[in-house]
C-alpha positions in Angstrom: -61.4 247.7 112.4 -60.8 244.0 113.0 -60.4 243.2 116.7 -59.7 239.5 116.2 -61.1 236.2 114.9 -61.9 232.7 116.1 -60.3 230.5 113.5 -60.8 227.1 115.0 -63.5 225.9 117.4 -63.9 222.2 118.3 -65.2 220.3 121.3 -61.7 220.4 122.8 -60.2 223.8 122.0 -60.6 227.2 120.6 -58.0 229.1 118.6 -57.7 232.5 117.1 -56.2 236.0 117.6 -57.1 239.2 119.2 -55.6 242.7 119.1 -56.2 245.9 121.1 -57.7 249.1 119.4 -54.1 250.3 118.8 -53.7 247.4 116.4 -50.3 246.6 118.0 -50.9 245.2 121.5 -52.2 241.5 121.9 -55.6 241.7 123.6 -56.5 239.3 126.5 -59.7 237.4 125.7 -62.5 236.0 127.9 -63.9 232.6 126.8 -67.5 231.8 127.6 -69.2 228.4 127.3 -73.0 228.5 127.3 -72.9 232.0 128.9 -70.4 231.1 131.7 -66.9 232.5 131.6 -64.4 229.6 131.5 -61.1 231.4 131.2 -59.2 234.6 130.4 -56.3 234.0 128.1 -53.4 236.3 127.3 -52.4 235.8 123.6 -48.9 234.6 123.2 -48.9 232.4 120.1 -46.9 233.6 117.2 -48.7 233.7 113.8 -46.9 234.5 110.6 -50.2 235.4 108.9 -50.6 238.3 111.3 -47.1 239.5 110.5 -48.0 239.3 106.8 -51.2 241.3 107.4 -49.2 243.9 109.4 -51.2 243.2 112.6 -48.9 243.8 115.5 -45.7 241.7 115.7 -47.5 238.4 115.1 -47.8 237.5 118.9 -51.5 238.0 119.1 -52.5 234.4 118.6 -54.2 232.3 121.3 -55.0 228.6 121.7 -57.1 227.3 124.7 -58.0 223.7 125.5 -61.3 223.4 127.4 -60.9 221.9 130.9 -64.0 219.8 130.2 -65.3 218.8 126.8 -67.6 221.4 125.3 -70.9 219.8 124.1 -70.2 216.4 125.5 -73.9 215.9 126.3 -75.5 218.6 124.1 -74.5 221.3 121.7 -72.8 224.3 123.2 -72.3 228.0 122.4 -68.8 229.3 122.8 -68.2 233.1 122.7 -64.8 234.8 122.8 -64.7 238.5 123.8 -61.9 241.1 124.0 -61.6 241.8 127.7 -60.8 245.5 127.3 -64.0 246.3 125.4 -66.3 243.3 125.7 -66.5 243.0 121.9 -67.2 239.5 120.5 -64.7 238.1 118.1 -66.1 236.9 114.8 -66.0 233.3 113.8 -67.8 230.1 114.7 -69.6 229.9 118.0 -71.5 226.5 118.0 -70.1 223.1 118.7 -72.2 220.0 118.2 -72.7 217.2 120.7 -70.0 214.5 120.4 -70.9 210.9 119.8 -70.3 208.8 122.9 -66.6 207.7 123.3 -67.6 204.6 125.3 -69.2 201.5 123.9 -70.8 198.4 125.3 -68.4 195.5 126.1 -66.9 193.9 123.0 -67.6 190.4 124.5 -70.1 188.6 122.4 -71.9 187.3 125.5 -72.2 188.8 129.0 -70.6 185.7 130.5 -67.3 186.5 128.8 -67.1 189.8 130.6 -66.6 188.2 134.0 -63.0 188.1 135.1 -60.9 187.7 138.3 -57.3 188.3 139.4 -55.7 187.5 142.7 -54.1 190.6 144.2 -53.2 189.2 147.7 -53.1 185.9 149.4 -51.6 184.7 152.7 -52.1 181.7 155.1 -53.7 183.3 158.2 -54.0 180.1 160.3 -52.9 176.5 159.4 -55.1 175.3 156.6 -56.8 178.7 155.8 -55.7 180.9 152.9 -57.1 184.4 152.9 -57.5 185.6 149.4 -58.3 189.1 148.0 -59.1 189.3 144.3 -60.1 192.0 141.8 -63.2 190.9 139.9 -65.2 192.4 137.0 -68.8 191.5 137.2 -72.3 192.9 136.4 -73.6 195.5 138.8 -76.4 193.2 139.9 -74.2 190.1 140.3 -74.7 187.6 143.1 -71.3 186.1 143.2 -69.9 183.0 144.8 -66.4 181.3 144.5 -66.0 177.7 143.4 -62.7 175.9 144.2 -61.2 173.9 141.3 -58.4 172.3 143.4 -59.0 169.0 145.3 -57.1 170.2 148.3 -59.5 173.1 148.9 -62.4 171.7 151.0 -64.6 174.7 151.2 -64.9 178.4 150.8 -66.2 180.8 153.5 -66.6 184.4 154.4 -67.1 185.6 150.8 -67.4 189.4 150.8 -67.9 191.6 147.7 -67.0 195.3 148.1 -68.5 197.9 145.8 -66.3 200.4 143.9 -66.6 204.0 142.9 -66.1 202.9 139.3 -69.8 201.9 139.3 -70.7 205.5 139.6 -68.0 206.5 137.0 -69.5 204.1 134.5 -72.9 205.7 134.9 -71.5 209.2 134.7 -69.9 208.2 131.4 -73.4 207.3 130.1 -72.9 203.6 129.9 -75.7 201.1 130.3 -76.5 199.7 133.7 -75.7 196.1 132.6 -72.1 196.9 131.9 -69.6 195.0 134.1 -67.7 196.9 136.7 -64.6 196.2 138.8 -64.8 195.6 142.6 -63.0 193.6 145.2 -63.8 190.2 146.7 -62.3 188.5 149.8 -62.8 185.0 151.0 -61.2 182.2 153.0 -60.1 179.0 151.3 -60.0 176.0 153.8 -57.5 173.5 152.5 -55.7 170.3 153.6 -52.5 171.5 155.3 -50.7 168.3 154.1 -51.3 169.1 150.4 -48.5 169.0 147.9 -50.4 171.2 145.4 -48.3 174.2 144.6 -51.3 176.4 143.9 -55.1 176.5 144.2 -57.4 177.4 141.4 -60.8 179.1 141.8 -63.7 180.1 139.6 -66.4 182.7 139.8 -69.9 181.4 139.9 -73.0 183.6 139.2 -75.9 182.9 141.5 -78.3 185.5 140.1 -80.8 183.4 138.2 -81.7 186.2 135.8 -78.1 186.6 134.8 -77.5 182.9 134.6 -80.6 182.5 132.4 -79.4 185.3 130.2 -75.9 183.9 129.6 -76.8 180.2 129.7 -73.0 179.4 129.7 -70.1 179.2 132.1 -68.3 182.3 133.0 -65.3 181.7 130.8 -61.6 181.2 131.3 -60.9 184.8 132.4 -63.2 184.1 135.4 -60.6 181.6 136.8 -57.8 182.7 139.1 -55.2 181.2 141.4 -53.3 181.7 144.6 -50.5 179.8 146.3 -50.3 178.7 150.0 -46.5 178.5 149.7 -44.2 180.7 147.7 -41.2 178.4 147.8 -41.2 178.3 143.9 -40.7 182.1 143.7 -37.4 183.9 143.2 -37.9 187.3 144.7 -36.3 190.3 143.1 -35.3 193.5 144.9 -37.7 196.4 145.0 -35.5 198.2 142.5 -36.4 195.5 140.0 -40.1 195.3 140.7 -40.6 199.1 140.9 -39.5 199.6 137.3 -42.5 197.6 136.1 -45.0 197.6 138.9 -44.3 200.9 140.7 -42.8 201.4 144.1 -44.1 199.9 147.4 -45.8 196.7 146.2 -45.4 193.7 148.6 -43.3 190.9 147.1 -45.7 188.2 148.2 -48.7 190.0 146.7 -46.7 190.4 143.4 -45.9 186.7 143.4 -49.6 185.7 143.8 -50.7 188.3 141.3 -48.2 186.9 138.8 -49.3 183.4 139.5 -52.9 184.2 139.0 -52.1 186.1 135.8 -50.2 183.1 134.4 -53.0 180.7 135.3 -55.6 183.0 133.7 -53.5 183.5 130.5 -53.1 179.7 130.1 -56.8 179.2 130.7 -57.7 181.7 128.0 -55.1 180.4 125.5 -56.2 176.8 126.0 -59.8 178.0 125.2 -58.7 179.4 121.8 -55.6 177.4 120.8 -56.4 174.3 118.7 -53.3 172.4 119.8 -50.8 172.1 122.6 -49.0 175.1 124.1 -45.4 174.1 124.3 -43.5 177.4 123.7 -44.5 180.5 125.5 -43.1 184.0 125.1 -43.3 186.7 127.7 -42.9 189.9 125.8 -41.9 192.6 128.4 -40.8 190.0 130.9 -39.5 192.6 133.5 -38.2 190.7 136.5 -40.2 187.6 135.7 -43.3 188.3 137.7 -45.5 186.2 135.4 -42.8 184.1 133.6 -41.6 182.5 136.9 -45.0 181.0 137.9 -45.7 180.1 134.3 -42.5 178.0 134.1 -42.4 176.6 137.7 -46.0 176.2 138.6 -48.6 176.6 135.9 -46.9 175.1 132.8 -43.7 173.4 133.9 -43.7 171.3 130.7 -43.4 174.4 128.5 -40.4 176.2 127.1 -40.7 179.8 128.5 -38.9 182.7 126.8 -38.8 186.3 128.0 -37.6 189.4 126.2 -37.4 193.0 127.4 -35.8 196.3 126.5 -34.8 197.0 130.1 -31.1 195.8 130.5 -31.3 196.1 134.2 -34.0 193.6 134.6 -32.7 191.3 131.8 -29.3 191.0 133.5 -31.0 190.1 136.8 -33.2 187.5 135.1 -30.3 185.9 133.4 -28.4 185.5 136.7 -31.3 184.3 138.8 -33.8 182.6 136.4 -31.7 180.0 134.6 -34.8 177.9 133.8 -36.3 180.7 131.7 -34.7 181.8 128.4 -34.2 185.5 128.9 -32.8 188.0 126.3 -32.7 191.7 125.8 -34.4 192.9 122.7 -34.1 196.2 120.8 -36.7 198.9 121.1 -37.8 198.1 117.6 -38.2 194.7 115.9 -37.1 192.3 114.6 -36.1 190.0 117.4 -33.9 186.9 117.1 -36.8 184.6 117.8 -37.4 182.2 114.9 -40.5 182.6 112.7 -43.4 180.3 113.4 -41.9 179.1 116.7 -44.2 180.3 119.5 -47.6 178.9 120.6 -48.5 181.7 123.0 -47.2 185.2 123.4 -48.5 187.5 126.1 -47.7 191.0 127.1 -48.8 192.6 130.3 -48.6 196.4 130.3 -46.6 196.7 127.1 -48.9 197.9 124.4 -50.2 200.6 126.7 -46.7 202.1 126.8 -46.2 202.2 123.0 -47.1 204.8 120.3 -49.5 203.7 117.6 -46.7 203.3 115.1 -44.6 201.2 117.5 -47.7 199.0 118.3 -48.0 198.3 114.6 -44.3 197.4 114.2 -44.5 194.9 117.1 -47.8 193.4 115.9 -46.1 192.6 112.7 -43.2 191.0 114.6 -45.5 189.0 116.9 -47.4 187.7 113.9 -44.0 186.5 112.4 -42.9 184.5 115.4 -46.3 182.9 116.2 -47.2 179.6 114.7 -50.3 179.5 112.5 -53.1 179.2 115.0 -50.9 180.6 117.8 -52.4 182.9 120.4 -51.4 186.4 121.4 -52.9 187.9 124.6 -52.0 191.6 125.0 -53.3 193.9 127.7 -54.6 197.4 126.9 -55.9 200.4 128.7 -59.3 201.0 127.1 -62.6 202.6 127.9 -63.0 200.2 130.8 -60.0 201.6 132.6 -60.7 205.2 131.4 -63.7 205.4 133.8 -61.1 205.7 136.6 -59.7 208.8 135.0 -62.5 211.3 135.1 -60.2 214.3 134.4 -58.0 213.2 131.6 -56.1 216.2 130.1 -57.8 217.9 127.1 -55.2 216.7 124.6 -55.6 213.1 125.6 -59.4 213.4 125.4 -59.1 215.1 122.0 -56.9 212.3 120.6 -59.2 209.6 122.0 -62.2 211.1 120.4 -60.5 211.9 117.1 -58.0 209.1 116.6 -59.2 206.4 119.0 -55.8 206.4 120.7 -53.9 208.9 122.9 -50.2 208.1 122.8 -48.5 211.5 123.3 -48.1 211.4 127.1 -44.8 210.1 128.5 -44.7 207.6 131.3 -42.2 208.4 134.0 -42.1 205.0 135.8 -39.7 203.0 133.6 -39.3 205.6 130.8 -36.4 207.7 132.4 -34.4 204.5 132.9 -34.4 203.6 129.2 -31.9 204.7 126.5 -34.6 206.2 124.4 -36.2 208.7 126.7 -39.5 209.3 124.8 -40.1 205.6 123.9 -42.2 204.7 127.0 -45.7 206.2 126.9 -48.9 206.2 128.9 -51.2 205.1 126.1 -55.0 205.0 126.2 -57.0 203.6 123.3 -60.6 202.6 122.5 -61.8 199.1 121.7 -62.9 200.3 118.2 -59.3 201.4 117.5 -58.0 198.0 118.6 -60.5 196.3 116.4 -59.6 198.3 113.3 -55.8 198.5 113.8 -54.8 195.3 115.6 -57.4 193.5 113.6 -55.4 194.1 110.4 -52.8 191.7 111.7 -54.7 189.1 113.8 -58.1 187.7 114.2 -59.4 189.2 117.5 -61.3 186.3 119.0 -62.3 188.0 122.3 -61.8 191.0 124.6 -62.1 190.5 128.3 -62.7 193.9 129.8 -60.6 194.5 132.9 -59.4 190.9 133.1 -55.8 192.0 134.0 -56.1 192.9 137.7 -59.5 194.5 137.1 -58.1 197.4 135.1 -56.6 196.5 131.7 -58.4 194.5 129.1 -57.1 191.2 127.9 -57.2 191.3 124.0 -57.1 187.7 122.7 -55.9 187.3 119.1 -55.2 184.3 116.9 -52.8 184.0 113.9 -54.8 182.4 111.2 -52.7 180.7 108.5 -51.5 183.2 105.9 -54.4 185.7 106.3 
């Protein structure tokens, strides 16, 4: 008498069927991993093969996703038993250890894994700007801040705070020399009579061992900016900003974060663009958080365009940001932007809201509109950010391990406001997936882990001629 079978067993789930001795009633099963009971499951999955075999009414199937990955660190034994009798179901029982999901930083040299982003700045007393930045640095870094603006006379009170992510990285089995996010605060003492609209800063590594190891500067992603006066900013309402940045963010902080991002993006693009940057496209412009400082502060000479699928924010931008060329785009390409017309396109928190297939469609479009040699800088949520999510759902983990990308989960921030309700996703992907898929359309010249506000990677790509 057949009591049931385990048909599928992977590191992420177990699937099969179980029936009571009466050969009619679905039988609850107990699932054990390495001798410890993990769950009791009531079969409820319909299976036509059971109907065809005259086993009950076909409702004896079960499928269970493990709450934690089986055999992540070593092989595991999974046993499924019928609860009523304790009998073990036949079928596979051993799952082998998975290869590590995480990898070392893609950056070719450690120096290029440093990054910084301003997250708050305010003048506390005349001539003193208090700055808080998110930085990504090696765990044994001895950091200092160097001013790049003439009006900043000195830096004081530099304080670097640790972060629980350090522990998360080690729990993920990553090497100790990987770079981790943390916070840094400092005071920038400046000339109160200055006419400079923003101040630029640069991370400096004081650890002689690290400095000797890298032998180079810390790269363009390690530069960031803050403004003592936000008179250049056009502030949107919270209803606008919450659609892209989430609720509750302070407008002044968003302005300085946008400014710092714009300065960082231009620094990176200048590093890799062989030629001037005259035309800039903000893909996913939102309410102009980055486009405004790009046009009014960082690169006032440039023509700045912005496109977005969100009509609400596009309408606001058209009314209030007349110096930036804003248009609404469709959910799928093509756009009305001319071919070979853009020097730099950037997208902050766009690719991490698209499915794999939609990413590919837009990569083809971005390649079309970029000039040969043009630069695309796209942010992505990769293994660097995944260390903050220790308890990703089993389906997401399965997709990351098997496909390199998990794009099934809906994002409920902007998504419900859009015409296509399942368009906007919460997408995670691994660097190896980016290298293989995005690399089909662009030359990936660098990846700066966590460069975008300490969380998302900045993936820097170049369009090379007709390749």
